[in-house]
C-alpha positions as CSV (number, residue, x, y, z in Angstrom):
1,M,-23.7,9.6,33.2
2,L,-25.5,10.8,30.1
3,T,-29.3,11.2,30.5
4,R,-32.0,10.7,27.9
5,R,-32.6,14.4,27.7
6,R,-28.9,15.2,27.2
7,F,-28.7,12.7,24.4
8,L,-31.7,14.2,22.7
9,R,-30.3,17.7,23.0
10,Q,-26.8,17.0,22.0
11,L,-27.1,14.2,19.5
12,G,-30.5,14.3,18.1
13,L,-30.6,10.5,18.1
14,S,-33.2,8.4,16.4
15,A,-35.4,6.5,18.8
16,A,-33.6,3.2,18.1
17,G,-30.1,4.7,18.6
18,L,-31.3,6.5,21.7
19,A,-32.6,3.2,23.1
20,L,-29.3,1.6,22.6
21,A,-27.3,4.4,24.2
22,D,-29.7,4.7,27.1
23,R,-29.5,1.0,27.8
24,I,-25.7,1.0,27.8
25,L,-25.3,4.0,30.0
26,A,-28.0,2.9,32.4
27,D,-26.2,-0.4,33.0
28,P,-22.8,-0.6,31.2
29,Y,-22.2,-4.1,32.6
30,A,-25.4,-5.7,31.3
31,P,-24.6,-7.8,28.2
32,L,-26.2,-6.8,24.9
33,D,-27.1,-10.1,23.3
34,D,-28.4,-8.5,20.1
35,P,-27.4,-4.9,19.7
36,G,-28.5,-5.0,16.1
37,A,-32.1,-5.5,17.2
38,L,-32.0,-2.3,19.2
39,L,-31.0,-0.4,16.1
40,G,-33.7,-1.9,13.9
41,R,-31.3,-4.4,12.4
42,P,-31.9,-7.6,14.2
43,M,-29.4,-10.4,13.8
44,V,-30.7,-13.6,12.3
45,Q,-32.1,-15.8,15.1
46,G,-32.4,-19.0,13.0
47,G,-32.3,-20.5,9.6
48,W,-28.5,-20.3,9.3
49,R,-25.9,-23.1,9.5
50,A,-22.5,-22.8,11.1
51,V,-19.6,-22.8,8.6
52,R,-17.3,-25.7,9.1
53,V,-13.8,-24.3,8.6
54,T,-10.8,-26.6,8.3
55,G,-7.2,-25.8,7.5
56,R,-3.6,-25.8,8.7
57,V,-1.2,-23.3,10.2
58,T,2.4,-23.7,9.2
59,I,5.8,-22.0,9.6
60,D,8.2,-22.8,6.8
61,G,5.8,-25.6,5.8
62,R,5.8,-27.3,9.2
63,G,2.6,-27.6,11.2
64,Q,2.5,-25.4,14.3
65,R,0.7,-26.5,17.5
66,G,-1.4,-24.2,19.6
67,V,-2.0,-21.3,17.1
68,A,-5.4,-19.7,17.6
69,V,-7.7,-19.3,14.6
70,S,-11.0,-17.4,15.1
71,D,-14.0,-15.9,13.4
72,G,-14.2,-13.2,16.2
73,L,-16.5,-15.4,18.3
74,A,-15.2,-19.0,18.5
75,V,-11.5,-19.8,18.9
76,A,-9.9,-23.0,17.7
77,R,-6.3,-24.0,18.4
78,T,-4.2,-26.1,16.1
79,Q,-3.1,-29.6,16.8
80,S,0.4,-30.9,16.7
81,D,0.4,-31.2,12.9
82,G,-1.0,-27.6,12.6
83,R,-4.5,-28.7,11.6
84,Y,-7.6,-27.1,13.1
85,E,-11.4,-27.2,12.8
86,L,-13.7,-24.3,13.6
87,L,-17.5,-24.0,13.6
88,A,-17.8,-20.4,12.5
89,D,-20.8,-18.0,12.5
90,P,-21.6,-17.1,8.9
91,R,-22.6,-13.6,10.0
92,Q,-19.0,-12.8,11.0
93,P,-17.0,-11.0,8.3
94,F,-13.6,-12.5,8.8
95,L,-11.5,-15.5,9.7
96,F,-8.1,-14.7,11.3
97,A,-5.1,-16.3,12.8
98,T,-3.0,-15.1,15.8
99,V,0.4,-14.4,14.2
100,P,2.7,-16.9,15.9
101,A,5.8,-15.7,17.8
102,G,9.0,-16.2,15.9
103,S,7.4,-15.7,12.5
104,R,7.5,-12.8,10.1
105,I,4.4,-10.6,10.0
106,P,2.8,-11.1,6.6
107,V,1.9,-7.8,4.9
108,T,-0.3,-6.6,2.1
109,D,1.0,-4.8,-0.9
110,R,0.1,-1.7,1.0
111,G,2.4,-2.6,3.9
112,T,-0.3,-3.3,6.5
113,A,-0.5,-6.6,8.3
114,R,-2.2,-9.5,6.6
115,F,-3.4,-12.2,9.0
116,H,-7.1,-12.6,7.9
117,R,-9.4,-13.5,5.1
118,P,-13.1,-13.1,4.4
119,L,-15.3,-15.8,5.9
120,A,-17.0,-17.3,2.8
121,A,-18.7,-20.6,2.9
122,D,-19.4,-22.9,-0.1
123,A,-22.8,-24.5,-0.9
124,R,-22.2,-27.1,1.8
125,S,-21.4,-24.4,4.5
126,E,-17.8,-25.4,4.5
127,M,-14.6,-23.5,4.0
128,A,-10.9,-24.4,3.7
129,A,-8.5,-21.9,5.0
130,S,-4.8,-22.4,5.8
131,F,-2.3,-19.8,7.1
132,A,1.4,-20.1,6.1
133,F,4.0,-18.1,8.0
134,E,7.8,-17.9,7.6
135,T,10.5,-18.0,10.3
136,L,11.8,-14.6,11.4
137,P,15.6,-14.9,11.4
138,G,17.0,-14.2,14.9
139,G,13.6,-14.6,16.5
140,D,11.6,-11.9,18.2
141,R,12.2,-12.3,21.9
142,R,13.7,-8.8,21.5
143,H,11.5,-6.6,19.4
144,A,10.2,-3.0,19.2
145,L,6.6,-1.8,19.1
146,F,5.9,1.6,17.5
147,L,2.6,3.0,18.8
148,L,1.2,5.6,16.5
149,A,-1.7,7.3,18.3
150,D,-4.0,9.7,16.4
151,P,-2.3,10.5,13.0
152,Q,-5.8,12.0,12.3
153,T,-5.4,13.5,8.8
154,Q,-8.5,15.4,7.5
155,D,-7.3,17.0,4.3
156,A,-4.5,17.3,1.9
157,R,-2.6,19.7,4.2
158,D,-2.7,17.2,7.1
159,V,-1.6,14.4,4.8
160,G,1.3,16.5,3.5
161,L,2.5,17.2,7.1
162,L,2.2,13.5,8.0
163,H,4.4,12.6,5.0
164,A,6.9,15.5,5.3
165,E,7.4,15.3,9.1
166,S,6.3,12.1,10.7
167,V,7.1,9.5,8.0
168,P,10.9,10.4,7.7
169,D,11.2,10.5,11.5
170,L,9.6,7.1,11.9
171,A,11.6,5.6,9.1
172,A,14.8,6.9,10.6
173,E,13.9,5.5,14.0
174,V,13.1,2.1,12.5
175,R,16.6,2.1,10.9
176,R,18.1,3.1,14.2
177,M,16.7,-0.1,15.7
178,G,19.1,-2.0,13.4
179,S,18.4,-5.8,13.3
180,V,15.8,-5.6,16.1
181,P,12.5,-6.7,14.5
182,C,9.8,-3.9,14.6
183,L,6.1,-3.7,14.3
184,G,3.7,-0.8,14.4
185,V,0.2,-0.3,15.7
186,A,-1.8,2.8,14.5
187,C,-3.8,3.3,17.7
188,G,-7.0,4.8,16.3
189,D,-8.1,8.0,14.7
190,I,-6.0,7.3,11.7
191,M,-8.3,9.6,9.9
192,F,-10.3,12.7,10.9
193,D,-13.7,11.6,9.5
194,R,-12.4,11.7,5.9
195,L,-12.0,8.0,5.2
196,E,-11.0,8.6,1.6
197,H,-7.5,9.4,2.9
198,F,-6.9,5.8,4.2
199,P,-4.8,5.2,1.1
200,D,-2.6,8.1,2.1
201,Y,-2.0,6.4,5.4
202,E,-1.2,3.1,3.7
203,R,1.3,5.0,1.5
204,A,2.9,6.3,4.7
205,V,3.1,2.7,6.1
206,R,4.9,1.6,2.9
207,A,7.4,4.5,3.2
208,I,8.2,3.8,6.8
209,G,8.8,0.1,6.1
210,L,7.0,-1.1,9.3
211,P,4.5,-3.9,9.3
212,C,1.5,-2.2,10.8
213,F,-1.7,-3.2,12.6
214,Q,-4.6,-0.9,13.0
215,V,-7.0,0.1,15.8
216,V,-10.3,1.7,14.9
217,G,-10.9,5.1,16.4
218,N,-14.0,7.3,16.7
219,H,-12.9,9.3,13.7
220,D,-12.3,6.1,11.6
221,V,-16.0,5.3,11.3
222,E,-18.6,6.1,8.7
223,I,-20.4,8.9,10.4
224,A,-23.5,8.4,8.3
225,A,-23.9,4.8,9.5
226,R,-26.9,4.0,11.7
227,S,-25.3,1.1,13.6
228,D,-22.0,0.1,15.1
229,E,-21.5,-2.8,12.7
230,A,-22.1,-0.6,9.6
231,S,-19.8,2.2,10.8
232,V,-16.6,0.1,10.4
233,R,-17.2,-1.2,6.9
234,T,-14.7,1.1,5.2
235,F,-12.1,0.4,7.9
236,E,-12.7,-3.4,7.4
237,R,-12.2,-3.1,3.7
238,H,-8.8,-1.6,4.2
239,F,-7.5,-3.4,7.3
240,G,-9.7,-6.4,8.1
241,P,-11.0,-7.2,11.6
242,T,-11.4,-4.6,14.3
243,Y,-10.3,-6.9,17.1
244,Y,-7.7,-9.7,17.0
245,S,-4.5,-10.9,18.6
246,L,-0.8,-11.6,17.7
247,D,2.2,-13.0,19.5
248,R,5.7,-11.5,19.5
249,G,8.3,-13.2,21.6
250,E,6.9,-13.6,25.1
251,V,4.2,-10.9,24.7
252,H,0.6,-11.6,23.7
253,Y,-0.8,-8.5,21.9
254,V,-4.5,-7.9,21.7
255,V,-6.2,-5.2,19.6
256,L,-9.8,-4.2,20.6
257,D,-12.5,-1.9,19.3
258,D,-13.8,0.2,22.2
259,V,-15.8,2.7,20.0
260,L,-19.5,1.9,20.0
261,W,-21.1,4.1,17.3
262,H,-24.8,4.6,18.0
263,G,-25.9,6.6,14.9
264,R,-25.0,10.2,15.8
265,G,-22.1,9.7,18.2
266,Y,-20.1,7.2,20.2
267,V,-19.6,5.7,23.6
268,G,-16.4,4.1,25.0
269,Y,-17.7,0.5,25.3
270,L,-16.7,-3.1,24.8
271,D,-19.5,-5.2,23.4
272,Q,-20.2,-8.8,24.5
273,R,-18.9,-10.4,21.3
274,Q,-15.4,-9.0,22.0
275,L,-15.5,-9.8,25.7
276,D,-16.5,-13.4,24.9
277,W,-13.8,-13.7,22.2
278,L,-11.2,-12.2,24.5
279,A,-12.0,-14.7,27.2
280,A,-11.5,-17.5,24.7
281,D,-8.4,-15.9,23.3
282,L,-6.7,-15.5,26.7
283,A,-7.7,-19.0,27.8
284,G,-4.7,-20.3,26.0
285,L,-2.2,-18.3,28.1
286,E,-0.5,-19.2,31.3
287,R,-1.2,-17.2,34.4
288,G,1.2,-14.3,34.7
289,A,1.9,-14.0,31.0
290,R,2.6,-10.6,29.6
291,V,-0.5,-9.2,27.8
292,V,-0.5,-5.8,26.0
293,V,-3.9,-4.5,24.9
294,C,-4.1,-1.8,22.2
295,L,-7.3,0.2,21.9
296,H,-8.3,3.8,21.2
297,I,-10.3,5.3,24.1
298,P,-8.6,4.9,27.4
299,P,-10.3,2.6,30.0
300,L,-9.7,5.5,32.3
301,C,-7.8,8.8,32.3
302,T,-7.6,11.7,34.8
303,L,-8.8,14.6,32.5
304,H,-12.0,14.8,34.5
305,T,-10.1,15.3,37.8
306,R,-7.9,17.9,36.2
307,R,-11.0,19.7,35.1
308,G,-12.6,19.5,38.5
309,E,-15.3,17.1,37.4
310,E,-16.6,14.2,39.5
311,S,-16.5,11.4,36.9
312,P,-15.0,10.6,33.5
313,G,-17.0,11.3,30.5
314,D,-18.6,8.5,28.4
315,T,-16.5,9.4,25.4
316,I,-13.1,9.5,27.1
317,S,-13.4,6.3,29.1
318,I,-14.7,2.8,28.7
319,V,-18.0,2.7,30.6
320,N,-17.8,-1.1,31.2
321,R,-14.0,-1.2,31.8
322,E,-14.3,-3.5,34.9
323,L,-15.2,-6.4,32.6
324,L,-12.0,-5.9,30.7
325,Y,-10.0,-5.7,34.0
326,A,-11.6,-8.9,35.2
327,L,-10.4,-10.8,32.1
328,L,-6.9,-9.4,32.5
329,E,-6.4,-9.9,36.2
330,R,-4.5,-13.2,35.8
331,F,-1.8,-11.6,33.7
332,Q,0.9,-8.8,33.6
333,S,-1.3,-6.4,31.7
334,T,-0.6,-3.1,30.0
335,I,-3.2,-1.2,28.1
336,L,-2.0,1.2,25.4
337,C,-4.3,3.9,24.0
338,G,-4.5,7.3,22.4
339,H,-7.6,9.5,21.9
340,M,-6.6,12.2,24.4
341,H,-3.8,14.0,22.5
342,E,-1.6,14.0,25.6
343,T,0.6,11.7,27.7
344,E,-0.4,10.0,30.9
345,F,0.7,6.9,32.8
346,L,-1.7,5.5,35.4
347,S,-2.9,2.3,36.9
348,D,-6.5,1.1,37.4
349,G,-8.1,-2.3,37.9
350,G,-4.7,-4.0,38.2
351,C,-3.6,-2.8,34.8
352,D,-1.0,-0.2,33.7
353,I,-2.6,2.3,31.3
354,H,-0.5,4.3,28.9
355,V,-2.2,7.3,27.3
356,C,0.1,8.2,24.4
357,G,0.7,11.5,22.8
358,A,-0.5,12.1,19.2
359,V,1.4,11.9,16.0
360,C,-0.6,14.9,14.9
361,G,-0.1,16.8,18.2
362,A,-3.0,19.3,18.6
363,W,-4.6,18.2,15.3
364,W,-1.8,19.4,13.1
365,T,-1.9,23.0,14.4
366,G,1.8,23.1,15.4
367,P,4.6,21.1,17.1
368,I,2.9,20.0,20.3
369,C,-0.2,18.4,21.8
370,H,-2.4,20.6,24.0
371,D,-0.6,19.4,27.2
372,G,2.8,20.4,25.7
373,T,3.8,16.9,24.7
374,P,5.6,17.1,21.3
375,N,4.0,15.6,18.2
376,G,5.3,12.1,18.2
377,Y,4.8,8.4,19.1
378,M,5.8,5.8,21.6
379,V,8.6,3.2,21.1
380,Y,8.4,0.1,23.3
381,E,11.7,-1.8,23.4
382,V,10.7,-5.3,24.5
383,S,13.0,-8.0,25.9
384,G,11.3,-11.1,27.1
385,A,8.3,-9.9,29.1
386,E,9.8,-6.5,29.9
387,L,8.6,-3.3,28.2
388,K,10.8,-0.2,28.1
389,P,8.6,2.7,26.8
390,R,10.1,5.8,25.4
391,Y,8.4,8.8,23.8
392,K,9.9,9.9,20.5
393,A,9.3,13.5,19.7
394,T,9.1,14.1,15.9
395,G,12.1,16.0,14.7
396,H,14.1,15.6,17.9
397,S,16.7,13.1,19.2
398,P,15.5,10.2,21.3
399,E,17.0,12.0,24.4
400,H,14.6,14.9,24.1
401,Q,12.2,14.2,27.0
402,M,11.4,17.6,28.5
403,R,11.0,21.3,27.9
404,L,12.3,23.9,30.4
405,Y,10.9,27.4,31.1
406,G,12.5,30.2,33.2
407,P,10.5,32.7,35.1
408,A,10.0,35.0,32.1
409,K,8.3,32.2,30.2
410,N,6.2,30.5,32.8
411,G,4.6,33.6,34.3
412,S,6.2,33.1,37.7
413,T,7.1,36.0,39.9
414,D,9.3,34.0,42.3
415,R,12.0,32.8,39.9
416,Q,10.5,29.3,39.5
417,V,11.9,27.1,36.8
418,L,9.3,24.8,35.2
419,A,10.0,21.5,33.5
420,N,7.4,19.7,31.4
421,V,8.6,16.0,31.4
422,W,5.9,14.5,29.2
423,A,6.9,10.8,29.5
424,A,7.4,10.9,33.3
425,G,5.6,8.1,35.0
426,P,6.0,5.8,38.0
427,G,9.7,5.2,38.9
428,W,11.0,8.4,37.2
429,R,13.4,10.8,39.1
430,I,13.3,14.5,38.2
431,E,16.2,16.3,39.8
432,W,17.7,19.7,39.4
433,Y,21.1,21.4,39.6
434,E,21.9,25.1,40.3
435,N,25.2,26.3,38.8
436,G,26.3,22.6,38.6
437,E,25.4,21.8,42.2
438,R,22.8,19.1,42.8
439,R,19.7,20.5,44.7
440,G,17.5,17.4,44.8
441,P,14.1,16.4,43.4
442,M,11.8,18.9,41.7
443,T,8.3,19.3,42.9
444,A,5.4,17.8,40.9
445,R,2.7,20.4,40.2
446,R,-0.4,20.3,38.1
447,G,-0.3,23.0,35.6
448,R,-0.4,24.0,31.9
449,D,2.5,24.1,29.6
450,P,3.5,27.7,28.8
451,L,4.2,27.0,25.1
452,S,0.7,25.4,24.8
453,I,-0.8,28.5,26.4
454,R,1.0,30.7,23.9
455,L,0.1,28.6,20.9
456,H,-3.4,27.5,21.8
457,E,-5.2,29.8,24.3
458,G,-7.7,32.2,23.0
459,P,-10.8,32.2,20.7
460,E,-8.7,32.8,17.5
461,K,-5.9,30.3,18.2
462,P,-4.6,28.0,16.9
463,T,-5.2,27.9,13.1
464,P,-6.8,26.1,11.5
465,R,-8.6,24.6,14.5
466,A,-9.4,27.3,17.0
467,W,-11.3,25.0,19.3
468,V,-8.0,23.6,20.7
469,E,-7.2,24.9,24.2
470,P,-4.3,24.1,26.6
471,V,-5.1,21.5,29.2
472,A,-3.6,21.1,32.7
473,T,-1.3,18.1,33.1
474,D,0.4,16.3,36.0
475,H,3.8,15.9,34.3
476,V,4.9,19.4,35.2
477,F,7.7,19.9,37.8
478,V,9.0,23.1,39.5
479,A,12.0,24.3,41.4
480,T,13.0,27.7,42.8
481,P,16.6,28.7,42.3
482,S,18.4,31.2,44.4
483,R,19.2,34.7,43.2
484,R,22.8,33.6,42.6
485,A,21.7,31.1,40.0
486,R,23.2,31.6,36.6
487,E,21.9,28.3,35.1
488,V,19.6,25.4,36.0
489,T,20.0,21.9,34.8
490,V,17.2,19.3,35.0
491,E,18.0,15.6,34.9
492,A,15.2,13.2,34.2
493,S,16.0,9.5,34.8
494,D,13.6,6.7,33.8
495,P,13.3,3.4,35.6
496,W,15.7,1.7,33.2
497,G,18.6,4.2,33.8
498,R,18.2,6.3,30.7
499,V,18.9,9.9,31.5
500,S,17.9,13.1,29.7
501,R,19.3,16.5,30.6
502,E,18.4,20.1,29.7
503,T,19.9,23.3,30.9
504,I,18.4,26.8,31.0
505,T,20.4,30.1,31.6
506,L,18.9,32.5,34.1
507,G,21.4,35.2,34.7
508,A,22.2,36.2,38.3
509,R,20.5,39.2,40.0
């Protein structure tokens, strides 16, 4: 846990920002009723009137029952004729509707999803707001989610690589899905602090042809801002709310903002407004429903254990994650996140957590993340309530799911063959064959990817970001062939029967 002294030394916080950070880290589970007051920007405590919002939600002109409309605090659900009434807080910036299942996702002229509008009252503190959707031909019980973690462009060079490498690959993969409806979620760190490049990301979305929702990351905030609310103003101008929900088929998707900016840095944290809204949003679901939550910072990852540390850091985990778990415990819950520039699949608090590899890899320094995962993105093929995840490496076929190293490449002196199977998670089988003969499962071993060591290790590597270093990962597997082995084949099978194979030639001794 961060101490007051450590905050002062590392962050140089103002007294107000330090008070907020101290309070959160001292008791992450205590609600902050008025975080603005702690930053010298108190919310209005009186003298305002609720905005009476009325309207209708339709699909092809017909009213839709049970669609949620919200100001980010209160949630109203439409009646049988599609009409709703909501008493909104005038301090909230947006009004938004949960995109109904079976409808097209409306998009802006920039290609990003359009499901919201500014909350603006008239002189009588009233507002009329209707949401009109269109039927999606064929429905969306089957659909595909493209999860784009950490595009993280900082300059013209990075933008050029995104458009030259990632965009064509994504567009081809969308085409490969054929008639299956697709949506995208940019899972935070769309930018690398340089928010003037948001239009370049929007240009990429248009070129891919994928209706895309956005998650705010720690590098998507205004770093000069002195409060969390002020830090997301540019993000909001481009994309709208920082938390919301949508329905596709039998899946309820939720996007959350777990980056709390305190003036000179950030903490992984879910504020009380979001938690209260999420409780109201989920109240409309039946027990056991499939819920997929997209956020940037993982609720939990294992980097601290791989580094030999006792607890996860405040910037690589959500410090009040148990409150999120409590809200999700009634459902089949999967949490999708980025931030770490590596792949990992784990469970915590009754939720499956997928930490997804980065579009930019190791910050656009080469073809891989620092754990050896290729630059790329996740594709979730969804049928009903079932998710079938697959990692798509940029520039490779969908079957490319591993990288093999012989003894000369992995530093081994005992003829070990090493396989980095980056998407391996629960239910995977990793088996090996010597000279075509099956030898059984490979042994999981924590270790570093040899290519990452070669590209990233050392004070002067890689360019242009020499601070990148290889990290140990748990998706490394080893086997020791005999001296008669001429070749080794590794076969990786996922829980849905999809098989990937790679072969390496050794040469007998």
